[in-house]
Residue, then its C-alpha position, 0 to 999 in steps of 0.5 A: m475873708a471873715f473867719d468865725i475864729i482866729a487863733i492867737g498863739d505859739t505854735v510847737i513841735d510835740d515830740f512824744i517819747r513813750l517811756s517804758d516799764s524798763s526805763h524805771g520810771k516812776v511818778d513821786e505823787e506825793k511831789n508831783l514828780l517824774c523820776i528816771p535814773f540819772r547818769n544811766k542810759v534809759p530805754f523807751e517804746f517808741s516816739k512820735l512827731v506831732s506837728a502844729v500844736g499849741n493851745s491856740p493851734n489845737a482851737a484853730v484845728s479844733g474848730a475847723r473839724l466842727g465846721l467853723k472857719t478858722a485861722i491862726i496868728t502864730n510864728v514859725g521859723h524859716d525851716s522845715n519844721g515851720k514849713l511841716c507846721i503849715d502844711t498840717f494846718r494847710k491839711e486840717l483847713v485851717s487858713t495859714n494867711f497870718v502865719r509868719q516865717h521868720d529867717g534865722k529863728k527855730t520853730n519851738y520844739h517840745y520834748v514829751l516825756w510820757l509815762e502811763n496816761d500822763r506826760t512832762i513836757l520839756i519847753k523852749h519858746e523862741e523869741f519871736p517878734y510878735e505883730l497883729p496883722l490886718f484882717e477882717p473882724p471874726k466872730w471870735l478871737y482866741l487867745s492862749s500861749l504866748g512866749e515870755h517876750s509878748l506882754s507888749f503884744h498883749k495890749k494891742i490885742a486888747d486894743y483891737c478887742t476896744e476898737n471892734p466891740r463886736v468881736k467876741l474874745a476867749f482867753q485859755p491862758g497859758t504858762y507865762q500869761m499867768k506869770f504876767g499876772h492879772e493885773s498886767l492884763r486887766h484889759i484882757y480879762e476886763r474884755s473876755d467874753f469867755f475865759i477857762c483855766n483849770i482849778e490849780e491855775a485859777q488858784l495861782i492866778l487869783n493867788t489864793s489856796e481856796n478850793d471852793k468851786k463857787k468861790l473861784l468861779s466868782a472871784m474869776r468872774e470879778l476880774g471881768p470874763k462873762i463866762v467862766v469855765l473851770t476844769d478840775g482833771p477827771l472831777g469834771a468841770y465848773l461853769s459860771y455865767a449870768d448868775e447861774n452855776w454849774f458842774i458837769p462830770l467827765y464824758p461817760d467812758h468805760r475806757e481808761a485814758y491813753e495819753r492826756t496832752g490836749a485834753g484841757d485845750a479840746f475842752a476849751s475849744t469846743f466850748v467857744s466852738a459851739l459858742a461860734l455856732g450859736k449854742s448857749p453857754l449851757e449847750a456848749f458846756t455839754w459840748a466840751p467833754v466830749n471832744s476831751m474824751s476823745v483826745v484822750q485815746k489818741i497820742g497828742a492834742q489833735e488826732g481825737l478831735l471830732s467832726r460836728a456830726k460825731l460829737e453830736e452822735l456821741l452827746k446824743k448817745a451819753v444824754a439817752e444811756e447814761e442821763w449825763r447832763p450838766q448839774k446845777i450848784 
């Protein structure tokens, strides 16, 4: 089977722990710290387990909800959590042909400390052996978060893309991919047809304190990607392709965000899905914020992902009622 999108990246279980007012938790905005009492019993409101998530799994599910044929290249343990993730992918119509279960390994399990509408995530990536399976060339490869021992695996992905020039590559770097540095992943950046990260991540990748959005877009383009998107949280997002730069605000929604996990993944994956469906970069730029808006009204990165019909309905409504559209900068 030829897929529209094959996503490559780690799969995790997210265990959301909703901290309450009675937990005495608070956020130090100046130092960007979550503060809770130490040497104490800290109450919480409730917890919720969300399976088969992570940047790339979220992208695979997002594409499937939008009507694309998607698959995931990932590793899980040969445990109950691994089975839960596989069952979730199948329920979401994401192919599990390339999911490897490993004896003696645990499926990645993260704890999400959730206060107000944002969160801090306690992460632990198991050391899985990364391998690229055999598969027919898809329209898109979607590469995102992998563990700290994955550097050599990126060379195999870059080589595959070189051998299959018609395959388009989307790159949404995760924590360790940013730590590797852009020079270590030079072939990935140079081969990327689409690249996305947030403003702070772009500054980290480029080792700069530059805050001018057009300059940051230009610097990221110089690393090789044909299309670059930089997100700026509640302030919107920026797009650069060809010789044009664009800005788009958040999708107009009177509701406050409930829980922000996965907003960036929804934006990135919806953009790539729109391209895979034949949309222009500027059209994709209008699709992406709609799914982000929906995701932050639910718990976790996938519950709020929209079908194509619902996304287009909300997009049409926003353009008609709010005159909401990209702005050239």
